[in-house]
GUZA-291599 format. One record per residue (C-alpha): x, y, z; residue number from 1. Coordinates in Angstrom, 2 decimals, padded with zeros to 5 digits. Each point is the difference from the previous one (the first is absolute). Example, Ala and Ser with C-alpha at 12.3 -4.5 7.8 and 13.67 -1.06 7.14 Angstrom:
{node {012.30 -004.50 007.80} 1}
{node {001.37 003.44 -000.66} 2}
//
This chain:
{node {-039.98 -039.64 013.30} 1}
{node {000.39 003.58 001.24} 2}
{node {002.60 002.45 -001.39} 3}
{node {003.12 000.73 002.01} 4}
{node {-000.02 003.35 001.64} 5}
{node {002.57 002.61 -001.18} 6}
{node {002.57 000.68 002.72} 7}
{node {-000.62 003.28 001.69} 8}
{node {002.36 002.85 -000.97} 9}
{node {002.17 001.60 002.61} 10}
{node {-001.37 003.26 001.35} 11}
{node {003.35 001.82 -000.11} 12}
{node {002.66 000.32 -002.78} 13}
{node {002.31 -002.93 -000.55} 14}
{node {003.23 000.19 001.96} 15}
{node {002.17 000.11 -003.12} 16}
{node {-001.92 002.95 -001.42} 17}
{node {000.46 002.01 003.18} 18}
{node {003.73 -000.73 000.01} 19}
{node {000.24 000.98 -003.69} 20}
{node {-001.77 003.31 000.66} 21}
{node {002.36 000.78 002.90} 22}
{node {003.00 -000.79 -002.20} 23}
{node {-001.17 002.35 -002.76} 24}
{node {-000.58 002.79 002.53} 25}
{node {003.49 -000.45 001.43} 26}
{node {001.57 000.06 -003.46} 27}
{node {-001.88 003.20 -000.87} 28}
{node {001.20 001.69 003.20} 29}
{node {003.55 -001.21 -000.70} 30}
{node {000.16 001.55 -003.49} 31}
{node {-001.63 003.23 001.18} 32}
{node {002.67 000.22 002.70} 33}
{node {002.76 -000.59 -002.56} 34}
{node {-001.41 002.74 -002.23} 35}
{node {-000.18 002.47 002.88} 36}
{node {003.64 -000.71 000.94} 37}
{node {001.36 000.26 -003.55} 38}
{node {001.47 003.23 -001.38} 39}
{node {-001.32 001.22 -003.32} 40}
{node {002.73 001.24 -002.34} 41}
{node {-001.67 002.67 -002.13} 42}
{node {002.79 -000.10 -002.57} 43}
{node {-000.37 -003.74 -000.53} 44}
{node {-003.74 000.39 -000.30} 45}
{node {000.46 002.70 -002.66} 46}
{node {002.50 -002.24 -001.78} 47}
{node {-002.43 -002.92 -000.01} 48}
{node {-002.81 002.20 -001.33} 49}
{node {002.29 001.33 -002.75} 50}
{node {001.03 -003.52 -001.01} 51}
{node {-003.58 -001.27 -000.16} 52}
{node {-001.15 003.05 -001.93} 53}
{node {002.85 -000.42 -002.47} 54}
{node {-000.85 -003.66 -000.52} 55}
{node {-003.54 001.03 -000.87} 56}
{node {001.32 002.62 -002.50} 57}
{node {-001.12 002.93 002.16} 58}
{node {003.59 001.19 000.34} 59}
{node {003.02 -000.63 -002.19} 60}
{node {002.22 -002.93 000.98} 61}
{node {-000.42 -001.70 003.35} 62}
{node {-000.42 -003.63 -001.04} 63}
{node {001.18 -001.42 003.32} 64}
{node {-002.30 -000.27 002.98} 65}
{node {002.42 -001.22 002.64} 66}
{node {001.81 002.53 002.19} 67}
{node {003.71 -000.75 -000.03} 68}
{node {003.08 002.17 000.56} 69}
{node {000.71 000.02 -003.72} 70}
{node {-003.59 000.90 -000.77} 71}
{node {000.13 002.90 002.47} 72}
{node {002.98 001.42 -001.93} 73}
{node {-001.42 -000.53 -003.50} 74}
{node {-003.66 000.82 000.62} 75}
{node {-001.78 002.68 -001.98} 76}
{node {-000.42 002.93 002.42} 77}
{node {-003.53 001.01 000.87} 78}
{node {000.99 003.68 000.19} 79}
{node {003.08 002.18 000.29} 80}
{node {-000.19 000.08 003.78} 81}
{node {000.19 -003.80 000.17} 82}
{node {002.96 000.08 -002.40} 83}
{node {001.88 002.45 002.21} 84}
{node {-000.82 -002.04 003.09} 85}
{node {001.32 -003.14 -001.70} 86}
{node {003.29 001.73 -000.82} 87}
{node {000.30 001.28 003.57} 88}
{node {-000.63 -003.53 001.30} 89}
{node {002.79 -001.38 -002.18} 90}
{node {002.41 002.74 001.10} 91}
{node {-001.00 -000.55 003.62} 92}
{node {000.69 -003.72 -000.36} 93}
{node {003.43 000.75 -001.50} 94}
{node {000.73 002.36 002.91} 95}
{node {-001.11 -002.62 002.53} 96}
{node {002.25 -002.61 -001.58} 97}
{node {002.96 002.41 000.00} 98}
{node {-000.63 000.96 003.64} 99}
{node {-000.06 -003.66 001.00} 100}
{node {003.30 -000.60 -001.78} 101}
{node {001.59 002.98 001.76} 102}
{node {-001.53 -000.71 003.41} 103}
{node {003.18 -001.64 001.29} 104}
{node {002.08 003.07 -000.86} 105}
{node {-002.42 002.23 001.95} 106}
{node {-000.24 002.39 -002.93} 107}
{node {-002.81 002.59 -000.11} 108}
{node {-003.14 -001.25 -001.72} 109}
{node {-001.15 000.87 -003.50} 110}
{node {-003.48 001.52 000.07} 111}
{node {-002.70 000.43 -002.65} 112}
{node {-002.72 002.63 000.28} 113}
{node {-002.85 000.94 -002.32} 114}
{node {-000.14 003.63 -001.11} 115}
{node {-002.69 002.13 -001.61} 116}
{node {001.37 -000.46 -003.51} 117}
{node {001.72 -003.39 000.42} 118}
{node {002.24 -001.49 002.68} 119}
{node {003.41 000.54 001.62} 120}
{node {002.79 -002.44 000.89} 121}
{node {002.31 001.21 002.78} 122}
{node {003.51 -001.48 000.04} 123}
{node {002.14 000.80 003.08} 124}
{node {003.34 001.48 -001.04} 125}
{node {001.86 -002.26 002.45} 126}
{node {-001.35 -002.96 -001.95} 127}
{node {001.47 001.30 -003.27} 128}
{node {003.05 002.10 000.82} 129}
{node {002.83 000.46 002.43} 130}
{node {000.20 003.39 001.79} 131}
{node {000.88 002.79 -002.43} 132}
{node {-000.06 -002.41 -002.97} 133}
{node {-002.30 -000.38 -003.01} 134}
{node {001.11 -003.50 -001.07} 135}
{node {-002.50 -002.85 000.47} 136}
{node {001.79 -002.98 001.54} 137}
{node {-002.72 -001.99 001.77} 138}
{node {-000.85 -003.06 -002.10} 139}
{node {-003.44 -000.39 001.57} 140}
{node {-000.80 003.59 -000.96} 141}
{node {001.19 -000.64 -003.55} 142}
{node {-002.22 -003.09 -000.20} 143}
{node {-002.97 002.04 001.22} 144}
{node {000.62 002.65 -002.68} 145}
{node {000.06 -002.76 -002.63} 146}
{node {-003.46 -001.15 001.14} 147}
{node {-001.27 003.58 -000.09} 148}
{node {001.34 000.35 -003.55} 149}
{node {-002.02 -003.05 -001.10} 150}
{node {-003.12 001.63 001.42} 151}
{node {000.81 003.31 -001.73} 152}
{node {000.29 -001.82 -003.32} 153}
{node {-003.55 -001.36 000.41} 154}
{node {-001.56 003.35 000.94} 155}
{node {-001.89 002.10 -002.59} 156}
{node {002.15 002.41 -001.99} 157}
{node {-001.66 003.00 001.65} 158}
{node {001.31 -001.08 003.43} 159}
{node {003.22 001.87 000.82} 160}
{node {002.55 -000.39 002.81} 161}
{node {001.80 002.87 001.75} 162}
{node {002.98 -001.04 002.15} 163}
{node {000.45 002.49 002.85} 164}
{node {003.04 000.20 002.26} 165}
{node {-000.17 001.38 003.56} 166}
{node {002.56 000.52 002.77} 167}
{node {000.07 001.18 003.60} 168}
{node {001.32 003.42 001.04} 169}
{node {003.59 -001.21 000.58} 170}
{node {002.71 000.74 -002.56} 171}
{node {001.25 -002.95 -002.11} 172}
{node {003.33 000.13 001.83} 173}
{node {003.62 000.68 -001.00} 174}
{node {000.50 -003.48 -001.46} 175}
{node {-002.98 000.35 -002.36} 176}
{node {000.56 001.06 -003.62} 177}
{node {-003.11 002.19 000.26} 178}
{node {000.32 003.48 001.42} 179}
{node {-003.59 000.33 001.26} 180}
{node {-003.29 -001.84 000.40} 181}
{node {-001.32 001.29 -003.33} 182}
{node {002.69 -001.88 -001.86} 183}
{node {-000.28 -003.08 002.23} 184}
{node {-003.79 -000.34 -000.25} 185}
{node {000.06 000.53 -003.75} 186}
{node {002.83 -002.49 -000.48} 187}
{node {-001.86 -002.64 002.00} 188}
{node {-003.17 000.52 -002.01} 189}
{node {002.01 -000.32 -003.22} 190}
{node {001.67 -003.17 001.29} 191}
{node {-003.38 -001.68 000.51} 192}
{node {-001.24 001.31 -003.36} 193}
{node {003.07 -001.39 -001.81} 194}
{node {-000.52 -003.37 001.69} 195}
{node {-003.62 -000.11 -001.20} 196}
{node {001.14 000.80 -003.54} 197}
{node {002.73 -002.64 000.23} 198}
{node {-002.67 -002.55 000.99} 199}
{node {-002.12 000.88 -003.04} 200}
{node {-002.27 002.90 000.96} 201}
{node {-000.90 002.50 -002.75} 202}
{node {002.06 003.18 000.59} 203}
{node {-002.76 002.13 -001.54} 204}
{node {-002.26 -000.88 002.93} 205}
{node {002.53 000.84 002.72} 206}
{node {001.17 003.20 001.64} 207}
{node {002.26 000.83 002.96} 208}
{node {-000.20 002.81 002.54} 209}
{node {002.07 000.99 003.04} 210}
{node {-001.64 001.79 002.95} 211}
{node {002.96 000.05 002.44} 212}
{node {-001.30 000.40 003.58} 213}
{node {-002.97 002.22 -000.80} 214}
{node {-002.81 -002.59 -000.03} 215}
{node {000.46 -001.90 003.29} 216}
{node {-002.52 -002.57 001.20} 217}
{node {001.37 -000.06 003.56} 218}
{node {001.98 002.14 002.38} 219}
{node {003.71 000.52 -000.58} 220}
{node {000.65 000.34 003.72} 221}
{node {000.23 -003.75 000.65} 222}
{node {002.04 -002.67 -001.77} 223}
{node {-003.16 -002.00 -000.74} 224}
{node {-001.63 003.02 -001.62} 225}
{node {003.05 000.76 -002.12} 226}
{node {000.09 -003.62 -001.15} 227}
{node {-003.62 000.29 -001.19} 228}
{node {000.78 003.20 -001.88} 229}
{node {002.88 -001.60 -001.91} 230}
{node {-001.97 -001.79 -002.70} 231}
{node {-000.67 -000.45 -003.70} 232}
{node {-003.62 000.04 -001.11} 233}
{node {-001.45 -001.42 -003.21} 234}
{node {-003.13 001.96 -000.89} 235}
{node {-002.28 -001.79 -002.47} 236}
{node {-002.51 002.36 -001.60} 237}
{node {-002.13 000.28 -003.14} 238}
{node {000.88 002.33 -002.82} 239}
{node {-002.25 003.05 -000.14} 240}
{node {-002.54 -000.04 -002.78} 241}
{node {000.11 002.58 -002.80} 242}
{node {-003.21 001.54 001.33} 243}
{node {001.52 000.54 003.47} 244}
{node {003.16 001.39 -001.58} 245}
{node {-002.01 002.46 -002.10} 246}
{node {-001.81 001.20 003.14} 247}
{node {003.35 000.65 001.71} 248}
{node {001.26 001.87 -003.05} 249}
{node {-003.10 002.18 -000.06} 250}
{node {000.50 000.86 003.69} 251}
{node {003.59 000.99 -000.69} 252}
{node {-001.08 002.13 -002.96} 253}
{node {-002.51 001.84 002.18} 254}
{node {002.67 000.63 002.62} 255}
{node {002.33 001.45 -002.63} 256}
{node {-002.78 002.24 -001.35} 257}
{node {-000.71 001.39 003.49} 258}
{node {003.64 000.97 000.39} 259}
//
């Protein structure tokens, strides 16, 4: 009896294999498209790298690998620039929250700006004080200063804060207890400084300065410009190192010798 012949194989691929290949190609294109549309957060990437490195004992700390809001606040900084950026982000978030709370009252916005040696918080005077006054009465502004105090308490000890008061070119007015803008701007700076101390800030890290109308950021011709010039600024800056201080002293000594 003869053997049965083996059924002839199909010349082309099976139908299921072709469908499977098409499906894999579509999935690959889908994930590539998702990746191209996503936004890469460099700070989160740096945070993840720091956490993984810490877990492998390359850096100190960093035992968590997930990126959460709490982890972003407690993470070991990769460098000083990242640390400063993190502080600015927290202050910016506090300013955004305060601006949202005060949006209904149409108050001027609180702004945060990075500077060469730190960052600056600009508080509109109309948010803090009544015309010609140096008494803080706005509860939202007081709440914002409390949040700023908490951030100050977490900053390194070499980070200082200078509270600067500014006015427009108009006199305080006859109903004001201050005879000129020097007294008014200084009193407003001191009012903010005292509030920070009352909330728990270290007085040794604070200072207050009044500039009257002599450092405007807008024109005093228009009401809008004058409103921008009436402000209190919180300047966060690092304490000068002993080496930098010695260089300044040597320059002063040379100047004295020339005279």
